[in-house]
C-alpha positions as CSV (number, residue, x, y, z in Angstrom):
1,M,20.3,-81.9,-60.0
2,T,23.3,-80.8,-58.1
3,Q,23.1,-78.2,-55.3
4,T,25.9,-76.0,-54.7
5,L,26.5,-75.2,-50.9
6,S,26.7,-71.4,-50.4
7,P,29.6,-70.3,-48.2
8,A,28.8,-69.6,-44.7
9,P,28.0,-66.0,-43.9
10,A,31.0,-64.0,-42.6
11,R,30.9,-63.1,-39.1
12,P,30.1,-59.4,-38.4
13,A,32.9,-57.2,-37.9
14,A,31.2,-55.9,-34.7
15,A,31.1,-59.6,-33.4
16,R,34.9,-60.0,-33.7
17,K,37.0,-58.7,-31.0
18,P,40.1,-57.0,-32.0
19,T,43.4,-58.7,-30.7
20,G,44.3,-55.5,-28.7
21,A,40.9,-55.4,-27.0
22,W,41.3,-59.2,-26.1
23,S,44.8,-58.5,-24.7
24,S,43.7,-55.7,-22.8
25,A,40.9,-57.6,-21.2
26,A,43.1,-60.4,-20.2
27,W,45.6,-58.0,-18.6
28,L,42.7,-56.4,-16.8
29,R,41.6,-59.8,-15.3
30,R,45.3,-60.6,-14.3
31,A,46.1,-57.2,-12.8
32,P,44.8,-58.1,-9.4
33,L,47.3,-60.9,-9.2
34,M,50.3,-58.6,-10.1
35,P,51.0,-57.5,-6.5
36,A,51.0,-61.0,-5.3
37,L,53.4,-62.0,-8.2
38,V,55.7,-59.1,-7.5
39,F,55.8,-59.9,-3.8
40,T,56.6,-63.4,-4.4
41,I,59.4,-62.6,-6.7
42,L,60.9,-60.1,-4.2
43,V,60.7,-62.6,-1.3
44,T,61.7,-65.8,-3.1
45,Q,63.7,-65.2,-6.2
46,I,65.8,-62.1,-5.5
47,P,67.2,-63.9,-2.2
48,F,67.9,-67.0,-4.2
49,L,69.8,-65.1,-6.8
50,L,71.9,-63.3,-4.2
51,T,72.7,-66.8,-2.6
52,V,74.0,-68.0,-6.0
53,F,76.1,-64.7,-6.3
54,Y,77.6,-65.4,-2.8
55,S,78.2,-69.1,-3.5
56,F,80.9,-68.0,-5.9
57,Q,82.6,-65.6,-3.4
58,S,85.0,-66.6,-0.6
59,W,83.7,-64.3,2.1
60,N,84.0,-64.9,5.9
61,L,82.6,-62.2,8.1
62,V,85.2,-62.6,10.8
63,R,87.9,-61.7,8.4
64,P,87.2,-58.2,6.8
65,G,88.4,-57.6,3.4
66,S,88.4,-61.5,2.5
67,R,85.7,-61.4,0.2
68,H,86.8,-62.1,-3.4
69,F,85.6,-64.2,-6.4
70,V,86.6,-67.9,-6.4
71,G,84.4,-69.4,-9.0
72,L,83.3,-73.1,-8.3
73,R,85.9,-73.6,-5.5
74,N,83.1,-73.4,-2.8
75,Y,81.3,-76.2,-4.5
76,V,84.3,-78.4,-4.7
77,D,85.1,-77.8,-1.0
78,V,81.5,-78.6,0.0
79,F,81.5,-82.0,-1.9
80,A,84.8,-82.8,-0.3
81,D,83.5,-81.9,3.2
82,S,83.0,-85.2,5.1
83,Q,80.7,-83.3,7.4
84,F,78.5,-82.2,4.7
85,R,78.2,-85.7,3.4
86,G,77.4,-87.0,6.9
87,A,74.7,-84.3,7.3
88,M,73.4,-85.2,3.7
89,L,73.2,-89.1,4.7
90,N,71.4,-88.2,8.0
91,T,69.0,-85.9,6.1
92,V,68.0,-88.8,3.7
93,V,67.7,-91.3,6.6
94,L,65.7,-88.9,8.6
95,T,63.3,-88.0,5.8
96,V,62.8,-91.5,4.4
97,V,62.2,-93.2,7.9
98,C,59.9,-90.3,9.1
99,V,57.8,-90.2,5.9
100,L,57.3,-93.9,5.7
101,V,56.5,-94.6,9.3
102,A,54.3,-91.4,9.6
103,M,52.4,-92.6,6.4
104,L,51.9,-96.2,7.8
105,L,50.7,-94.8,11.1
106,G,48.4,-92.4,9.4
107,L,47.0,-95.2,7.0
108,G,46.3,-97.3,10.2
109,L,44.6,-94.3,12.1
110,A,42.6,-93.3,8.9
111,L,41.2,-97.0,8.6
112,L,40.3,-96.9,12.2
113,L,38.3,-93.5,11.8
114,D,36.7,-94.4,8.6
115,R,33.8,-96.1,10.6
116,Q,31.2,-95.0,12.9
117,F,31.6,-95.3,16.4
118,L,30.8,-93.3,19.5
119,G,33.0,-90.3,20.1
120,R,34.5,-90.5,16.6
121,G,34.6,-86.8,16.4
122,V,36.6,-86.2,19.7
123,V,39.0,-88.9,18.7
124,R,39.7,-87.2,15.4
125,T,40.3,-83.9,17.0
126,L,42.7,-85.5,19.7
127,L,44.6,-87.2,16.8
128,I,44.9,-83.9,14.7
129,T,46.2,-82.0,17.8
130,P,49.9,-82.8,17.4
131,F,49.9,-81.3,13.8
132,L,48.4,-77.9,15.2
133,I,51.3,-77.6,17.7
134,L,54.0,-75.3,16.8
135,P,57.2,-77.3,15.8
136,A,59.3,-75.4,18.4
137,A,56.8,-76.2,21.2
138,G,56.5,-79.7,20.2
139,A,60.2,-80.3,20.2
140,L,60.6,-78.7,23.6
141,L,57.6,-80.7,24.9
142,W,59.2,-84.0,23.9
143,K,62.7,-82.9,25.0
144,T,61.4,-82.1,28.6
145,T,58.6,-84.5,29.1
146,M,59.4,-87.7,27.0
147,F,63.3,-87.8,26.7
148,H,64.4,-86.3,30.1
149,P,66.7,-88.8,31.5
150,T,65.3,-88.3,35.2
151,F,61.8,-87.0,34.7
152,G,60.9,-88.3,31.3
153,L,57.9,-90.4,30.7
154,L,60.0,-92.9,28.6
155,G,62.1,-93.5,31.6
156,F,59.2,-94.0,33.9
157,V,57.4,-96.4,31.5
158,F,60.6,-98.6,30.7
159,G,62.1,-98.1,34.2
160,T,65.4,-96.9,33.0
161,D,67.4,-93.6,33.3
162,V,68.6,-93.7,29.6
163,D,69.6,-90.3,28.3
164,W,67.7,-90.7,24.9
165,L,68.9,-87.5,23.4
166,S,72.5,-88.5,23.8
167,Q,72.5,-92.1,23.1
168,Y,69.9,-92.2,20.4
169,P,69.8,-88.7,19.0
170,L,68.6,-89.3,15.5
171,A,66.0,-91.7,16.6
172,S,64.7,-89.3,19.2
173,V,64.4,-86.4,16.6
174,M,62.6,-89.0,14.3
175,A,60.2,-90.0,16.9
176,Q,59.1,-86.3,17.5
177,I,58.8,-85.7,13.7
178,I,56.8,-88.7,13.2
179,W,54.5,-87.7,16.0
180,Q,54.0,-84.4,14.5
181,W,53.5,-85.5,10.9
182,T,51.3,-88.6,11.3
183,P,48.0,-86.5,11.6
184,F,48.8,-84.8,8.3
185,M,49.2,-88.2,6.7
186,M,46.0,-89.4,8.3
187,L,44.0,-86.6,7.2
188,L,45.0,-87.0,3.5
189,I,44.5,-90.7,3.6
190,L,41.1,-90.3,5.6
191,A,39.9,-88.1,2.7
192,G,40.9,-90.7,0.1
193,L,39.0,-93.4,2.2
194,Q,35.9,-91.3,2.3
195,A,36.1,-90.6,-1.2
196,Q,35.7,-94.2,-2.5
197,S,32.5,-95.6,-3.9
198,K,30.5,-97.2,-1.3
199,E,28.6,-99.2,-4.0
200,V,31.9,-101.0,-5.1
201,L,32.6,-101.8,-1.4
202,E,29.0,-103.4,-1.2
203,A,29.5,-105.2,-4.5
204,A,32.6,-106.6,-3.3
205,A,31.1,-107.8,0.0
206,V,28.4,-109.4,-2.0
207,D,30.7,-111.1,-4.0
208,G,32.3,-112.7,-0.9
209,A,35.4,-110.7,-0.7
210,G,36.8,-110.4,2.8
211,R,38.3,-107.3,4.5
212,W,41.8,-108.0,3.5
213,R,40.9,-108.9,-0.1
214,T,38.8,-105.8,-0.5
215,F,41.5,-103.6,1.1
216,V,44.3,-105.0,-1.2
217,S,42.3,-105.1,-4.4
218,I,39.9,-102.1,-4.1
219,T,40.9,-99.6,-1.3
220,L,44.6,-99.5,-1.7
221,P,44.7,-98.8,-5.5
222,Q,42.0,-96.1,-4.7
223,L,44.5,-94.6,-2.2
224,S,47.6,-94.7,-4.4
225,R,47.2,-91.2,-5.4
226,Y,46.7,-89.9,-1.9
227,L,49.6,-91.9,-0.7
228,Q,51.8,-90.3,-3.3
229,L,50.6,-86.9,-2.5
230,A,51.2,-87.5,1.3
231,V,54.8,-88.7,0.5
232,L,55.6,-85.7,-1.7
233,L,54.3,-83.1,0.7
234,G,55.8,-85.0,3.7
235,A,59.2,-85.3,2.2
236,I,59.4,-81.6,1.0
237,Y,58.6,-80.5,4.5
238,V,60.5,-83.1,6.7
239,V,63.8,-82.5,4.5
240,N,63.8,-78.9,5.9
241,S,63.3,-80.0,9.5
242,F,65.3,-77.6,11.8
243,D,63.3,-76.9,14.9
244,A,63.5,-80.3,16.4
245,I,67.2,-80.7,15.9
246,F,68.0,-77.2,17.0
247,L,66.0,-77.4,20.2
248,M,66.4,-81.1,21.0
249,T,70.1,-82.1,20.1
250,Q,71.8,-79.1,18.5
251,G,73.1,-81.5,15.9
252,G,75.0,-83.7,18.4
253,P,76.4,-85.5,20.0
254,G,79.0,-84.4,17.6
255,T,77.3,-84.4,14.2
256,A,75.3,-87.6,14.9
257,S,72.0,-85.8,14.4
258,T,73.0,-82.9,12.1
259,N,71.0,-82.6,8.8
260,L,71.6,-80.2,6.0
261,P,69.5,-77.2,7.2
262,Y,71.2,-77.3,10.4
263,Y,74.7,-77.7,9.1
264,I,74.1,-74.8,6.7
265,Y,73.0,-72.7,9.8
266,Q,76.1,-73.6,11.7
267,R,78.4,-72.6,8.8
268,A,76.4,-69.3,8.2
269,F,75.7,-68.1,11.7
270,E,78.2,-69.9,13.8
271,G,81.2,-70.1,11.4
272,F,80.2,-66.9,9.5
273,D,81.4,-68.4,6.2
274,V,78.8,-67.0,3.7
275,G,80.4,-68.4,0.6
276,Q,80.5,-72.1,1.7
277,S,77.1,-71.9,3.2
278,S,75.6,-70.2,0.2
279,A,77.1,-72.9,-2.1
280,M,75.5,-75.6,0.3
281,G,72.1,-73.8,0.1
282,V,72.2,-73.9,-3.6
283,I,73.0,-77.6,-3.7
284,V,70.2,-78.4,-1.4
285,V,67.7,-76.4,-3.4
286,V,68.8,-78.2,-6.6
287,L,68.6,-81.5,-5.1
288,T,65.3,-80.8,-3.7
289,L,64.0,-79.6,-7.2
290,I,65.3,-82.7,-8.7
291,V,63.5,-85.1,-6.4
292,A,60.4,-82.9,-6.4
293,T,60.2,-82.9,-10.2
294,F,60.6,-86.6,-10.3
295,A,57.9,-87.1,-7.7
296,L,55.5,-84.6,-9.5
297,R,56.0,-86.4,-12.9
298,L,54.9,-89.6,-11.2
299,M,51.9,-88.1,-9.6
300,F,50.9,-86.5,-12.9
301,R,51.3,-89.7,-14.6
302,T,49.1,-91.5,-11.9
303,F,46.5,-88.9,-12.0
304,G,46.3,-88.9,-15.7
305,V,46.9,-85.2,-15.9
306,S,49.2,-83.8,-18.8
307,E,52.2,-82.0,-17.8
308,V,52.2,-78.3,-18.1
309,R,54.9,-77.4,-20.6
């Protein structure tokens, strides 16, 4: 005897929400976010569109009536500018060295803090302090108390009267930026260390694995995503460094410590060349977006998160 399955009862019409009502409810939930979205667009996107527009103009503020459309000539002139290429090289060197050294120092400090000892809270607070100091204040602090050729602490320790900011300008700026960003790296890596499973570490110790073997085989793979996040965020912030260069070296001697943000500032506010400085800004934004997109794709792949289309 065969039984026929009766079709499932239809859902009552009252239980089905009309599409219009669902859309209204969704818009009502999103309405509180609209002011923030409008503010973000006004503050970020409109100035960027104006920068793109000015990048196609030849406009120098010291020559009234000089503004006219030149197309891509500003971009051609920028890439042909040897000082721009030198500033780009300084930016790459400064970013790579500062991020890697700060990450290694942060990893070492995080490993030291990931254990119980007397006064750990005080030590952690003292190590975080450089990150809480304003960048301008930190730059002036290093310029006057560390690198001063006569009264600086480095001269007192090494017994020399070296003018660090003149003889080693880029290295001096790197030292200040590394000092300021190491606590940030330390906090991220310390969060990763405290998130790892204690049972796994205890099992490794029972199996006879030493500290170095445990660090290489268990701790370091666990920290890979935190290290990638630290490198990404650190690179995004360090590539825009301006305070340290402006207050410590003014990009000198010559252009020895000039990076892209400071060179754009010079062309815009000292040379009053709106067209070329806008083209430089657009180029820097595009290059930063390319690097950030590549890094984010790598992070998404590491975290196992599907990319948002």
